[in-house]
Each structure stands twice: as C-alpha cells, then as structure tokens.
C-alpha positions, 0 to 999 in steps of 0.5 A, a space after each residue: 407268367 408265360 403267355 401263348 403269344 411270346 413262345 420263341 426259339 433263342 438262338 444264342 449259339 451257332 452250334 447245336 446239338 444234331 436234331 435238337 432244334 427239329 424237337 425244340 420247334 415242335 415242343 413250341 407248338 404245344 400250349 404252355 410253352 413260352 421262351 426256349 433256349 438251348 445253351 451250353 454243350 458239353 462234352 461226357 464219357 457215357 454215349 447215347 447212341 439216340 437223341 434223349 431230352 429229360 426234365 432236369 431242375 427247375 428254374 425260375 419260371 420254368 425248368 432245364 432240360 439236358 438233351 444228349 446224344 451221342 457224347 454230347 450234352 446241352 442244357 435247355 431252358 424252357 420257360 413254361 407255366 406247365 407242371 413237371 409232369 405235364 412237361 414231360 409229356 409235351 417234350 414226349 409228344 414233341 419228339 414222337 412227332 418227328 
C-alpha cells in the first residue's frame, strides 16, 4: 500500500508535455497519492487545445493517466490507494489550483 510519506515525482525522461509537471506536483500534494511517473510521449491526429488529464486504466497499485495537449499525449502512472472517482476529483483540484 502507498503511504503518505513516499509521495514523489519520478523524472525518467528529459521531455514532458508543456504544463504537465506543475499539475503533477499539485497532484502529489493531495492525500493518498504515492509515486507519480510520467511515461511515454506520442503524437496523435486529434488536436486538444487545452491540457487534459484523464484516468485511463487501473494498474497494479494505482492507475494510468493520459495527459493531452495539442497533438501530443503522455502516459502518467500514479501509485495510489484512492478509488477512480476520488483520483479524478484530486486531478480536477490539482488542475484548478494552477
């Protein structure tokens, strides 16, 4: 299980979606969030003018998120003990705080 003391942002890649890191840092301030790891960046056809972060699928110990801005998407892995609706609310609070 994730403990409150081990919440951290993992920097695996040298590039991130513009504006994603501040959102993830705010997300880490929410209770119940453990490790947050940005993953693979890819280009897509559809255009999303604003930053969007949505919960995608459950993984062992948490959820995979999909962050989109412009024609770029990035996977984000969140280890958490929160349920999906609670995590979605925490993401909304983190995005609103910026």
